C-alpha positions as CSV (number, residue, x, y, z in Angstrom):
1,M,273.1,235.1,-108.6
2,L,269.5,233.9,-108.1
3,S,269.1,232.7,-111.8
4,S,272.4,230.8,-111.5
5,I,271.4,229.4,-108.2
6,V,267.6,228.2,-109.5
7,P,269.0,225.8,-112.2
8,V,271.1,224.1,-109.4
9,F,268.2,223.5,-107.4
10,L,265.8,222.5,-110.1
11,I,268.2,219.7,-110.6
12,I,268.1,219.0,-107.1
13,L,264.3,218.8,-107.0
14,L,264.4,216.4,-109.8
15,G,266.5,214.0,-107.3
16,V,264.0,214.5,-104.8
17,A,261.4,213.5,-107.2
18,I,263.0,210.7,-108.4
19,R,263.4,209.5,-104.9
20,R,260.0,210.3,-103.8
21,Y,257.8,209.1,-107.0
22,Q,260.3,206.0,-107.5
23,W,261.0,206.6,-111.1
24,M,263.9,204.4,-110.7
25,S,264.8,201.4,-108.9
26,A,266.2,201.3,-105.4
27,E,269.7,200.6,-106.6
28,F,269.7,203.8,-108.5
29,F,271.0,206.2,-106.1
30,P,273.7,204.3,-104.5
31,V,275.2,203.0,-107.8
32,V,275.2,206.7,-109.0
33,E,276.7,208.1,-105.5
34,R,279.6,205.8,-106.1
35,F,280.2,206.5,-109.8
36,S,279.9,210.0,-108.9
37,Y,282.1,209.9,-105.8
38,N,284.8,207.4,-107.2
39,V,285.0,208.3,-111.0
40,A,283.2,211.2,-112.5
41,F,284.2,213.6,-109.4
42,P,287.6,212.7,-109.3
43,A,287.9,213.2,-113.2
44,M,286.4,216.7,-112.9
45,L,288.8,217.6,-110.2
46,F,291.8,216.0,-111.8
47,L,291.2,217.9,-115.0
48,A,290.2,221.3,-113.3
49,T,293.2,221.4,-111.1
50,A,295.7,220.2,-113.6
51,K,294.9,223.0,-115.8
52,L,295.3,225.6,-113.1
53,D,298.5,227.7,-112.4
54,F,299.8,227.4,-108.9
55,Q,302.9,229.5,-109.5
56,G,300.9,233.0,-109.4
57,G,301.0,235.5,-106.3
58,E,297.2,234.8,-106.5
59,V,297.7,231.3,-104.8
60,G,299.4,232.2,-101.8
61,L,296.8,235.0,-101.1
62,L,293.7,232.7,-102.0
63,A,294.8,230.0,-99.8
64,L,295.1,232.2,-96.9
65,A,291.8,234.0,-97.6
66,T,290.1,230.5,-97.5
67,L,292.1,228.2,-95.3
68,A,292.4,230.7,-92.2
69,P,288.3,231.2,-92.1
70,T,288.2,227.3,-92.1
71,A,290.7,226.8,-89.7
72,L,288.8,229.8,-87.3
73,I,285.4,227.7,-87.8
74,L,287.1,224.6,-87.1
75,V,288.5,226.0,-83.7
76,L,285.1,227.5,-83.0
77,T,283.4,223.9,-83.7
78,M,285.9,222.0,-81.6
79,V,285.7,224.6,-78.7
80,G,281.7,224.0,-79.1
81,L,282.0,220.4,-79.1
82,R,283.9,220.4,-75.7
83,R,280.7,222.4,-73.9
84,A,278.2,220.1,-75.7
85,S,278.9,217.1,-73.4
86,A,275.5,215.4,-74.1
87,L,276.1,215.2,-77.8
88,P,277.1,211.4,-78.9
89,D,280.4,210.9,-80.4
90,A,278.8,210.0,-83.9
91,A,277.0,213.3,-84.0
92,R,280.3,215.3,-83.1
93,S,281.9,214.0,-86.3
94,S,278.9,215.1,-88.4
95,V,279.0,218.6,-86.6
96,I,283.0,218.7,-87.9
97,Q,281.8,217.9,-91.4
98,G,278.9,220.1,-91.7
99,A,281.3,223.1,-90.4
100,V,283.9,222.8,-92.7
101,R,283.2,221.0,-95.6
102,P,282.0,222.6,-99.0
103,N,279.5,221.5,-101.2
104,T,281.5,221.1,-104.6
105,Y,279.0,220.3,-107.1
106,F,277.1,223.3,-105.7
107,G,280.2,225.3,-106.4
108,V,281.4,224.5,-109.5
109,A,277.8,224.7,-111.1
110,V,276.9,228.1,-109.6
111,S,280.3,229.8,-110.2
112,A,280.7,228.6,-113.9
113,L,276.9,230.1,-114.4
114,F,277.4,233.5,-112.2
115,F,281.1,234.4,-112.3
116,E,283.2,235.4,-115.2
117,P,285.9,232.9,-116.4
118,H,288.8,234.5,-114.3
119,T,286.5,234.3,-110.9
120,A,285.2,230.8,-111.8
121,S,288.7,229.6,-112.4
122,L,289.8,231.1,-108.9
123,V,286.8,229.3,-107.4
124,L,288.1,225.9,-108.9
125,L,291.6,226.9,-107.2
126,A,290.0,227.4,-103.9
127,L,288.6,224.1,-104.1
128,A,291.8,222.6,-105.0
129,L,293.6,224.1,-102.4
130,C,291.0,223.3,-99.7
131,L,289.7,219.9,-100.4
132,P,292.3,218.0,-99.4
133,A,292.6,220.0,-96.0
134,V,289.0,219.9,-95.2
135,N,288.7,216.1,-96.2
136,V,291.8,215.1,-94.1
137,V,289.8,217.0,-91.1
138,A,286.4,215.1,-91.9
139,V,288.4,211.4,-92.2
140,V,290.3,212.2,-88.6
141,A,287.0,213.3,-87.1
142,L,285.1,210.5,-88.4
143,S,288.1,208.0,-87.3
144,W,288.4,209.4,-83.8
145,W,284.9,209.7,-82.8
146,S,283.5,206.4,-84.8
147,G,283.6,204.2,-81.8
148,R,285.8,201.8,-83.5
149,K,289.3,201.2,-82.7
150,R,291.4,202.9,-85.6
151,S,295.2,203.2,-85.5
152,L,297.3,206.1,-87.1
153,R,298.3,203.7,-89.9
154,T,294.6,203.0,-90.5
155,I,293.5,206.7,-90.7
156,A,296.8,207.3,-93.0
157,L,295.4,204.4,-95.2
158,T,292.0,205.8,-95.4
159,L,293.4,209.3,-96.3
160,L,295.4,207.7,-98.9
161,R,292.4,206.0,-100.4
162,N,290.2,208.9,-100.6
163,P,289.4,209.9,-104.2
164,I,289.2,213.4,-103.8
165,I,292.5,213.5,-102.0
166,L,294.0,211.6,-104.4
167,S,292.4,213.5,-107.7
168,V,293.2,216.7,-106.5
169,A,296.7,215.8,-105.4
170,A,297.4,214.3,-108.7
171,G,296.1,217.5,-110.7
172,M,298.4,219.6,-108.6
173,A,301.2,217.3,-109.2
174,W,300.7,217.4,-112.9
175,S,300.4,221.1,-113.2
176,E,303.4,221.7,-111.2
177,A,305.3,219.4,-113.3
178,G,304.3,221.4,-116.2
179,L,303.1,218.3,-118.2
180,P,300.7,218.8,-121.0
181,L,297.2,217.3,-121.1
182,P,297.0,215.0,-124.2
183,A,293.8,215.9,-126.0
184,T,292.1,212.5,-125.9
185,M,292.9,212.2,-122.4
186,A,291.4,215.8,-121.6
187,S,288.7,215.1,-123.9
188,T,287.7,211.7,-122.0
189,L,288.1,213.3,-118.5
190,D,285.9,216.4,-119.8
191,I,283.2,213.9,-120.9
192,I,283.2,212.1,-117.4
193,G,283.5,215.0,-115.4
194,R,280.7,216.7,-116.8
195,S,278.4,214.1,-115.7
196,A,279.5,214.8,-112.1
197,L,277.8,218.0,-111.8
198,C,274.3,216.6,-113.0
199,L,274.6,213.4,-111.1
200,G,276.0,214.9,-108.0
201,L,273.6,217.3,-107.7
202,I,270.6,214.6,-108.6
203,C,272.1,212.4,-105.7
204,V,272.0,215.6,-103.3
205,G,268.2,215.9,-103.9
206,G,267.8,212.1,-103.6
207,G,269.7,212.3,-100.2
208,L,267.5,215.0,-98.9
209,V,265.6,214.4,-95.6
210,F,262.6,215.7,-94.8
211,T,261.5,214.2,-91.6
212,R,262.0,215.0,-87.8
213,E,263.9,211.7,-87.2
214,G,267.3,212.2,-85.8
215,L,267.0,215.8,-85.8
216,R,269.1,217.5,-83.0
217,P,268.0,221.4,-83.6
218,V,270.7,223.1,-81.4
219,A,273.6,221.2,-83.4
220,L,271.6,221.8,-86.8
221,A,271.3,225.5,-86.2
222,V,274.7,226.2,-84.6
223,T,276.5,224.3,-87.7
224,A,274.5,225.8,-90.3
225,A,275.5,229.3,-88.4
226,L,279.0,228.8,-88.5
227,K,279.1,227.3,-92.2
228,L,276.6,229.9,-93.7
229,I,277.5,232.9,-92.0
230,A,280.5,233.1,-89.6
231,M,282.8,231.4,-92.3
232,P,282.1,233.9,-95.3
233,L,282.0,236.8,-92.8
234,A,285.4,235.9,-91.7
235,A,286.8,235.5,-95.2
236,A,285.0,238.9,-96.1
237,V,286.7,240.7,-93.1
238,L,289.9,239.0,-94.0
239,C,289.7,240.1,-97.6
240,R,289.3,243.7,-96.8
241,V,292.1,243.8,-94.4
242,L,294.4,242.4,-96.9
243,G,292.8,244.5,-99.4
244,L,292.3,241.8,-102.0
245,P,291.4,242.3,-105.6
246,T,287.6,241.8,-106.4
247,P,287.9,238.5,-108.2
248,L,290.0,237.1,-105.4
249,A,287.7,238.0,-102.8
250,L,284.7,237.1,-104.6
251,A,286.1,233.3,-105.0
252,A,287.1,233.4,-101.2
253,C,283.9,234.5,-99.9
254,F,281.8,232.4,-102.2
255,Y,283.9,229.3,-101.5
256,C,283.5,230.1,-97.8
257,A,279.8,230.4,-98.1
258,L,278.9,227.0,-99.7
259,P,276.7,224.8,-98.0
260,T,278.3,221.5,-96.7
261,A,279.3,218.6,-98.8
262,P,276.4,216.1,-99.9
263,N,279.2,213.2,-99.9
264,A,279.5,213.8,-96.2
265,Y,276.8,211.5,-95.6
266,I,278.2,208.9,-97.7
267,M,281.5,209.1,-95.5
268,A,279.2,209.2,-92.4
269,R,277.5,206.3,-93.4
270,Q,280.6,204.3,-94.3
271,M,282.6,205.3,-91.4
272,G,280.6,205.2,-88.3
273,G,279.4,208.6,-88.1
274,D,275.9,210.1,-87.5
275,A,274.2,209.8,-91.1
276,Q,270.7,210.8,-90.2
277,L,272.1,214.0,-88.6
278,M,274.4,214.4,-91.8
279,A,271.5,214.1,-94.0
280,T,269.5,216.8,-92.1
281,M,272.2,219.2,-92.0
282,I,273.0,218.7,-96.0
283,T,269.1,219.4,-96.5
284,T,269.1,222.4,-94.2
285,Q,272.1,224.0,-95.5
286,T,271.3,223.3,-99.1
287,M,267.9,225.0,-98.7
288,L,269.3,228.0,-96.8
289,A,272.0,228.5,-99.3
290,L,269.3,229.9,-101.7
291,L,269.5,233.1,-99.4
292,T,272.8,232.9,-97.8
293,V,275.2,232.6,-100.8
294,P,273.9,236.0,-102.6
295,L,274.1,237.5,-99.4
296,S,277.4,236.5,-98.2
297,L,278.8,238.3,-101.3
298,K,277.1,241.6,-100.0
299,Y,279.6,241.9,-97.3
300,L,282.2,242.8,-100.0
301,D,280.0,245.6,-101.2
C-alpha cells in the first residue's frame, strides 16, 4: 500500500511547495478550494454514486460496518467533550469533525491505486453511504457551538445547501431510479470529477499548518487516536464478528481508517469553528495516515 500512498503525499507536498514558495498568487488556493468543493468534488461524487448498485445485500452490511464504528466514535467523542470543560466551544466542533469525517480525496485516490476494482467500488459505496451522515453531524456541531444563534430552520437550510450531501443524495436517487447516464453527461462529469482528486490534494498541501499557533496537544492526540486507531479497530472487530467477506471488510476498515477531511477547515472557517485547530488536525492526521492506514488493514490478517 505504501507505493499507492506515496503518490498522494507527493501531490500534497506539491501544494505545500506552491504555498511555501508562492508559485501562485494569494488567490490561487481560495479559488481552487471553492471550485473543488462546489463543482469538481460534487461532480465526482454524483457520477460515482449514480453508477453504484444500492440493491445488493452488500449495501446493508457495508453500512453497518462503517456507520456503527462512526456512531461509536461519535459517542466516545461526546463523552470526552463533556469532561473537557475548559475546551472552547469552537474547538469542540473541530474535535467532532476531526473524529468522524473522512478525507474523501485520500480515500478515492489510494483505493483506486491499491485495491482491485470491486473493492475500490465498495470504498466508493462506503463513502456514498456515510458522507451524508457525517456531514450532517459536522454541520449540526458547527451550528451548535458556533456562538451564533441558529434556529433549526437555519441548520436545515445549511444541510440542504451542502454540495456533498446534495451530490451524493442526487447520485443515490439517480441509481435507485434506474436511469441511464447519457454518455455525454457521464464524460463531462468524469472530466470535471477527475480534477477533484489532484486539486483537492494540492489544496490539502496548501492548507497544512506547521506552526504551534492554536495547538491543543491533548485534543489533537485524542482526536487522532479516535479517528486513526479506534475507529478502524472497531470496524475490524465488527467485520470479524459479522464474518464479512474480505472485500467488504477491507473497504469498511479502509474507510474508517481515513484521516479527517481537508474541507473541514473550510467549513470551520465559514461556520465559526476553530479553523486553526482544524488545520492542525488535518496536518497531523494526514501525516500519520502514512503509517496508520496500512497498519489498520493488518487487523484483518
